[in-house]
C-alpha positions in Angstrom: 15.1 212.0 51.3 12.1 210.7 49.4 8.6 212.1 50.2 5.3 210.7 49.2 2.6 213.2 48.4 -0.2 210.7 48.1 -3.2 209.6 50.2 -6.9 209.1 49.5 -8.0 212.5 50.8 -5.3 214.4 48.7 -6.8 214.9 45.3 -4.9 215.3 42.0 -6.0 219.0 42.2 -4.2 219.5 45.5 -1.0 217.8 44.2 -1.1 220.1 41.1 -1.5 223.2 43.2 0.7 222.5 46.1 3.5 220.1 45.0 6.2 221.4 42.6 9.9 221.0 42.3 12.0 224.2 42.5 15.8 224.7 42.3 17.4 225.0 45.7 19.0 228.4 46.5 21.6 229.4 49.1 19.8 230.4 52.3 21.2 234.0 52.0 19.7 234.3 48.6 16.2 233.1 49.5 13.7 235.8 48.3 11.9 237.0 51.3 8.7 237.9 49.3 8.8 234.4 47.8 9.2 232.9 51.3 6.1 234.7 52.5 4.1 233.6 49.5 5.2 230.0 50.1 4.4 230.1 53.8 0.9 231.4 52.9 0.6 228.4 50.5 1.4 226.0 53.3 -1.3 227.6 55.4 -3.7 227.1 52.6 -2.6 223.5 52.2 -3.2 223.0 55.9 -6.7 224.2 55.6 -7.3 222.0 52.5 -6.1 219.0 54.6 -8.6 219.6 57.4 -6.9 222.0 59.8 -9.0 224.6 61.6 -6.4 227.4 61.2 -2.8 227.9 60.3 -0.6 231.0 60.8 2.9 232.1 59.9 5.1 232.7 62.9 8.6 233.9 63.5 11.4 232.6 65.7 10.3 234.6 68.7 7.1 232.5 68.9 8.8 229.0 68.8 9.3 228.9 72.6 11.3 225.9 73.7 11.1 225.2 77.5 12.8 222.2 79.3 9.9 222.1 81.7 7.8 220.6 79.0 10.0 217.5 78.9 9.8 217.4 82.7 6.1 216.8 82.4 6.8 213.7 80.4 8.4 212.3 83.5 6.4 213.8 86.4 3.9 212.3 86.5 5.2 209.6 84.2 3.4 209.6 80.8 2.2 206.2 79.7 4.0 206.6 76.4 7.4 207.6 77.9 10.0 205.2 76.5 7.5 203.2 74.5 8.3 204.6 71.0 11.1 206.1 69.1 9.4 209.5 68.8 8.8 210.1 72.5 11.4 210.9 75.2 13.9 209.7 76.2 14.6 208.8 72.5 14.0 212.3 71.1 16.7 215.0 70.9 17.5 216.6 74.2 15.9 220.0 74.7 19.1 222.0 74.8 20.4 220.6 71.6 17.0 221.0 69.9 16.8 224.7 71.1 20.1 225.4 69.3 18.7 223.7 66.1 15.4 225.6 66.2 17.3 228.9 66.6 18.6 228.3 63.0 15.1 228.7 61.6 13.4 232.1 61.2 10.0 231.1 59.9 7.4 228.5 60.5 3.7 227.6 60.1 1.8 226.8 63.3 -1.3 224.7 62.7 -4.4 224.1 64.8 -7.1 221.4 64.7 -10.2 221.5 66.7 -11.8 218.2 67.9 -14.9 217.5 69.9 -14.8 216.3 73.5 -16.2 213.0 72.3 -13.5 212.5 69.7 -10.8 213.0 72.3 -12.4 210.6 74.8 -13.0 207.9 72.1 -9.2 207.3 71.8 -9.9 206.8 68.1 -6.4 206.9 66.5 -7.7 208.4 63.3 -7.9 212.0 64.6 -4.2 211.9 65.6 -3.2 210.1 62.4 -4.8 212.8 60.3 -2.5 215.4 62.0 0.6 213.4 61.2 -0.5 212.9 57.6 -1.3 216.5 57.0 2.0 217.8 58.4 3.8 215.2 56.3 2.2 216.7 53.2 3.0 220.2 54.2 6.6 219.2 54.8 6.8 217.5 51.4 5.5 220.7 49.7 8.1 222.8 51.4 10.9 220.3 50.7 10.2 220.3 47.0 9.9 224.1 47.0 13.6 224.0 47.9 13.4 224.4 51.7 15.3 221.2 52.2 15.6 221.7 56.0 11.8 221.9 56.4 10.7 219.7 59.3 7.3 219.1 60.8 6.3 218.1 64.3 2.8 216.7 65.1 0.6 216.3 68.2 0.3 213.3 70.5 2.4 210.1 70.5 2.9 208.5 67.1 2.3 205.0 68.6 -1.3 206.1 69.5 -1.8 207.4 66.0 -0.4 204.5 64.0 0.4 201.4 66.2 -2.0 201.5 69.2 -2.1 197.8 69.6 1.5 197.0 68.6 4.9 197.7 70.1 7.2 200.2 68.5 9.1 198.3 65.8 11.9 200.8 65.7 12.7 199.9 69.3 12.2 196.2 69.3 13.6 195.5 65.8 15.9 198.4 64.9 17.0 196.7 61.6 13.4 196.9 60.4 12.8 200.4 61.8 9.6 202.3 62.0 6.5 200.9 60.3 5.6 204.5 59.1 8.9 206.2 58.7 7.6 209.2 56.6 4.4 209.7 58.6 5.2 209.1 62.2 6.6 212.3 63.9 7.5 213.4 67.4 4.9 215.6 69.0 5.7 219.3 69.6 5.8 218.5 73.3 8.2 215.7 72.9 10.7 218.2 71.4 10.1 220.8 74.2 7.8 223.2 72.5 5.7 225.1 75.0 2.4 224.5 73.1 0.2 226.2 75.7 2.2 229.4 75.7 2.5 229.5 71.9 -1.3 229.2 71.7 -1.8 232.0 74.2 0.7 234.3 72.5 -1.1 234.1 69.2 -4.6 234.4 70.7 -5.8 230.8 70.4 -8.0 229.6 73.2 -6.6 226.5 74.9 -7.4 224.5 78.0 -5.2 222.2 80.1 -6.8 218.9 79.1 -5.3 215.7 80.4 -6.8 212.2 81.0 -10.1 213.9 81.8 -12.0 216.4 79.6 -14.5 218.4 81.8 -18.0 218.5 80.3 -18.0 222.2 79.9 -15.1 221.9 77.4 -16.8 221.1 74.1 -13.8 221.6 71.8 -10.2 220.6 72.3 -7.4 221.8 70.1 -4.3 220.0 68.9 -1.4 221.8 67.3 1.5 221.0 64.9 4.3 223.0 63.5 6.2 223.1 60.2 9.7 224.7 60.5 10.5 226.0 57.1 13.6 228.3 56.8 
């Protein structure tokens, strides 16, 4: 699978420091110390790409819950069924939970945005999350973690195609307009984002269509499953 490690805000220095090609090893032969060093590098890369904070977490923090997907239907989310990276087109929660259980390590990433940024519906803030996680996934992939997979925050259609229908749905032969950048959100896959945030000590509020005035910062989260 090809990955592109290139965008305007990623300098040559970043590519030099974070992108390299390393021989793949059997999973059982992965050096644990090397893995920790690599995970720390991905945390640093997240910060360089604009994240507020990134942490290494283990499988016990992944927290998949089918009730998350229930909230896509009740009340019905405006993005439900409108793009390939939202339910019902994403993998069902039970199947995904079995897949996630094969990973032992991940990097969880947090971005903080102002109340005004959230209310503006400017797609750039969500797009930046998808782009950063794509770069992190590329770095892990070329490090030899070929199963590395990232999930973003918010519907990809809002981030990349706010005024267009999902091409992957209406013209499957052409597929997604942004196949390497557009990702399912953590919620679309069943991650209990609120509980994950609480368990690692991040302050999070239940923000929906309305953002109360007393809430000045809103967080968005993404995750990179590595090995």
